[in-house]
C-alpha positions as MATLAB code, in Angstrom:
seq = 'MPTATILFGHAAEHPRAVAEIAARCHQYGIPTYLWLPEQSPTGPWQNLWQALLQQYPPTSEGSADFIIDPCLAPTAQRLEAAHRLRQQFPAAVWLRSGLTETATACAHALDYAEVVAFNGMPGLFRQLDTLEIAPALTASDETRQRAEAFFSSLGFRPEVVEDRIGLVIPRILAMLINEGAFAVLERVAEPQDIDTAMRLATNYPRGILEWADDIGLDTVVAILDALYAEYHQERYRACVLLRQYLRAHRLGRHTGRGFYPYG';
ca = [
     149.365  229.474   78.906;
     152.048  231.022   81.112;
     151.112  232.635   84.294;
     153.556  235.455   83.362;
     156.168  236.288   80.957;
     158.740  238.864   82.103;
     160.607  241.022   79.686;
     164.190  241.960   80.970;
     164.773  245.459   79.699;
     168.173  247.428   79.374;
     167.627  251.171   79.394;
     171.020  251.815   77.840;
     169.582  250.276   74.508;
     166.601  251.295   72.288;
     163.589  249.370   73.435;
     162.325  248.370   70.020;
     163.212  244.766   70.577;
     161.494  244.527   73.888;
     158.449  246.422   72.363;
     157.999  244.075   69.389;
     158.318  240.937   71.623;
     155.844  242.531   74.076;
     153.305  243.363   71.167;
     153.580  239.793   69.861;
     152.824  238.315   73.356;
     149.806  240.563   73.838;
     148.507  239.800   70.444;
     148.348  236.206   71.570;
     146.838  236.754   74.827;
     150.137  235.946   76.902;
     150.340  238.188   80.222;
     153.492  240.087   79.869;
     155.315  242.549   82.196;
     158.319  244.646   81.817;
     161.289  244.568   84.384;
     163.860  247.101   84.338;
     166.791  247.388   86.987;
     166.147  251.190   87.278;
     162.994  252.512   88.740;
     163.280  255.449   86.630;
     165.193  254.847   83.288;
     167.463  257.585   82.159;
     169.348  258.218   78.838;
     168.340  258.797   75.340;
     165.516  256.518   75.199;
     163.978  257.236   78.573;
     160.652  258.362   77.231;
     160.153  255.307   75.113;
     161.060  253.008   78.132;
     158.676  255.057   80.346;
     155.778  254.440   77.810;
     156.566  250.807   77.703;
     156.547  250.659   81.514;
     153.063  252.276   81.594;
     151.827  249.670   78.887;
     153.535  246.618   80.559;
     153.958  247.590   84.247;
     156.157  245.258   86.521;
     154.341  242.461   88.150;
     154.002  241.795   91.739;
     153.424  238.116   91.160;
     155.689  235.614   92.617;
     155.971  233.243   89.776;
     156.698  233.360   86.000;
     157.160  230.714   83.443;
     159.568  232.528   81.320;
     162.022  235.475   81.410;
     162.791  237.045   77.851;
     166.089  238.744   77.576;
     166.257  240.457   74.286;
     169.216  242.831   74.970;
     172.257  243.066   72.937;
     174.814  243.761   75.993;
     176.203  240.400   77.166;
     174.669  238.934   80.422;
     177.990  239.371   82.306;
     177.739  243.205   81.810;
     174.327  243.214   83.481;
     174.991  240.299   86.025;
     173.960  242.059   89.017;
     170.330  242.832   87.628;
     170.289  239.479   86.130;
     170.815  237.738   89.428;
     168.100  239.894   91.264;
     165.619  238.899   88.429;
     166.430  235.262   88.782;
     166.019  235.319   92.518;
     162.627  237.030   92.171;
     161.465  234.307   89.507;
     163.779  231.259   90.349;
     161.599  228.801   88.381;
     161.366  230.768   85.095;
     163.071  229.371   81.818;
     165.464  231.915   80.619;
     164.813  232.871   76.888;
     167.852  234.853   75.506;
     168.235  236.612   72.386;
     170.847  234.742   70.415;
     172.041  237.665   68.338;
     175.298  238.416   70.461;
     175.489  235.614   72.961;
     174.845  232.002   72.924;
     172.598  230.278   75.209;
     175.427  228.304   76.905;
     177.466  231.582   77.473;
     174.443  233.079   79.203;
     173.754  229.857   81.267;
     177.468  230.023   82.317;
     177.154  233.684   83.407;
     173.982  233.203   85.280;
     175.095  229.819   86.758;
     171.686  228.555   85.603;
     171.198  225.601   83.336;
     167.789  226.209   81.712;
     168.497  228.751   78.936;
     167.157  228.896   75.287;
     168.440  231.266   72.751;
     166.110  232.720   70.059;
     166.174  234.923   67.220;
     165.150  238.307   68.680;
     166.137  240.314   65.593;
     164.135  243.499   65.744;
     162.375  244.497   62.565;
     162.106  240.917   61.670;
     160.627  239.393   64.847;
     157.091  240.450   63.925;
     157.272  239.447   60.186;
     158.738  235.740   60.990;
     156.849  232.515   60.601;
     159.747  230.421   61.456;
     161.916  231.060   64.692;
     165.272  229.752   65.323;
     165.795  228.554   68.804;
     168.955  227.000   70.340;
     168.963  225.424   73.693;
     172.095  225.719   75.894;
     174.230  222.541   76.214;
     173.141  222.539   79.671;
     169.431  222.712   79.193;
     167.166  219.793   79.655;
     164.847  218.235   76.918;
     161.928  219.612   79.234;
     163.128  223.133   78.906;
     163.595  222.877   75.047;
     160.081  221.491   74.726;
     158.663  224.236   76.911;
     160.356  226.749   74.882;
     159.029  225.304   71.657;
     155.733  225.239   73.007;
     155.894  228.955   74.211;
     157.093  230.233   70.747;
     154.434  227.909   69.060;
     151.734  229.801   71.291;
     153.097  232.927   69.616;
     152.385  231.810   66.199;
     155.855  230.681   65.144;
     157.055  227.396   63.851;
     160.253  226.850   66.141;
     163.266  225.304   64.489;
     166.013  223.824   66.644;
     169.516  225.090   65.437;
     173.069  224.948   66.802;
     173.874  227.221   69.857;
     176.023  229.720   67.955;
     176.194  233.480   68.135;
     173.770  235.067   65.556;
     172.172  231.696   65.102;
     171.427  231.387   61.179;
     169.294  234.163   59.715;
     170.744  236.997   61.746;
     174.259  236.055   61.100;
     173.962  235.509   57.439;
     172.019  238.949   57.052;
     174.612  240.881   59.308;
     177.467  239.537   57.023;
     175.558  240.410   53.792;
     174.797  244.109   55.148;
     178.284  244.503   56.140;
     179.497  243.686   52.644;
     176.940  246.200   51.328;
     178.217  248.737   53.539;
     181.700  248.106   52.411;
     180.472  248.706   48.785;
     179.153  251.780   49.689;
     182.274  253.035   51.772;
     184.322  252.037   48.649;
     181.963  253.958   46.330;
     181.214  250.837   44.343;
     177.613  251.896   44.196;
     174.817  253.905   45.915;
     172.745  252.125   48.512;
     169.639  252.398   46.219;
     171.841  250.520   43.270;
     173.042  247.809   45.693;
     169.551  247.166   46.876;
     167.928  246.921   43.380;
     170.690  244.738   42.150;
     170.255  242.192   45.057;
     166.475  242.090   44.670;
     166.819  241.365   40.862;
     169.858  239.197   41.122;
     169.006  237.079   44.286;
     165.050  237.591   44.347;
     165.337  238.852   47.751;
     162.010  240.504   48.795;
     163.961  243.593   50.029;
     167.486  245.056   49.439;
     170.258  244.246   51.994;
     170.498  247.949   53.120;
     166.845  248.510   53.491;
     166.911  245.253   55.623;
     169.653  246.965   57.518;
     167.582  250.038   58.354;
     164.615  247.962   59.422;
     166.922  245.826   61.696;
     168.811  248.749   63.144;
     172.634  249.317   62.193;
     173.306  249.138   66.003;
     172.005  245.493   66.169;
     174.000  244.701   62.875;
     177.313  245.979   64.482;
     176.577  244.259   67.717;
     176.141  241.004   66.040;
     179.373  241.490   63.897;
     181.361  242.505   66.938;
     180.059  239.396   69.017;
     180.990  237.203   66.001;
     184.476  238.667   65.720;
     184.993  238.338   69.487;
     183.901  234.649   69.341;
     185.883  233.650   66.097;
     188.589  236.313   65.635;
     188.062  236.048   61.903;
     188.532  239.145   59.492;
     185.248  238.345   57.728;
     183.429  239.489   60.836;
     184.945  242.844   61.154;
     182.391  245.550   61.160;
     182.813  248.035   58.325;
     183.809  251.572   59.545;
     181.032  253.131   57.671;
     178.667  251.296   60.076;
     180.468  252.440   62.959;
     180.390  256.142   61.889;
     176.652  255.928   61.316;
     176.313  254.789   64.794;
     178.376  257.865   66.065;
     176.145  260.049   64.033;
     172.991  258.269   65.626;
     171.912  257.157   62.055;
     170.744  253.675   63.484;
     168.090  253.099   60.803;
     164.315  253.467   60.406;
     163.623  253.769   64.222;
     165.828  256.939   64.535;
     164.682  258.574   61.192;
     167.771  257.884   59.201;
     170.244  255.089   58.405;
     171.362  254.273   54.842;
     168.228  256.065   53.780;
     166.104  259.006   55.291;
     162.697  258.566   56.734;
     160.110  261.074   57.400;
];
């Protein structure tokens, strides 16, 4: 069992990805601590971050087996904080959400070889049985094995995939959601009709726009933007309706409204 698992937070983002991972770790008895660059987080989500800090306070321990970074912002944009965290826990394997950045890109930014990406998609993380992981091209076999053992200890069946932005499931879902958003924008159909059609035609357990609200439209747009920046292909261009919803803070279920309203 890990001596400590450190969750690397970013107060500019909604903390639900951090909260879901922390809850999973707590469920399986893994000691988990939140690390924020700011002593007192500010911004629209500050109360949520403060509550998480009380639940998972920073550790004074000098060692950790894993650092988990589920943030959407690229490592290079948070590099000073990332280096501080690395200096505090120099032997820890870095587990990086692969939604918007490859493990290899993270390893390059950190100048640290031992990085493994994983599917940190909020809204789905707590539901998945199989979890995609992708070691950086610089990572050792021992690091991959340690990551597999760690995620197995969380009740997942780890599946190693190629180190690509969005991995597999998040990438496919983001593109399906984007196409659904274009259909709404172009008045092809209403969200309810699109979701009903997808469930009936493909036997999906949920409609794609229902999934969008569970995942968070901010997360979906971040994945699409990262894919577009990496490949420069038009198919990854985020629908303007998704951007409009972000500007209106209609991010999905966690903010009370996305494609659908929530009480």
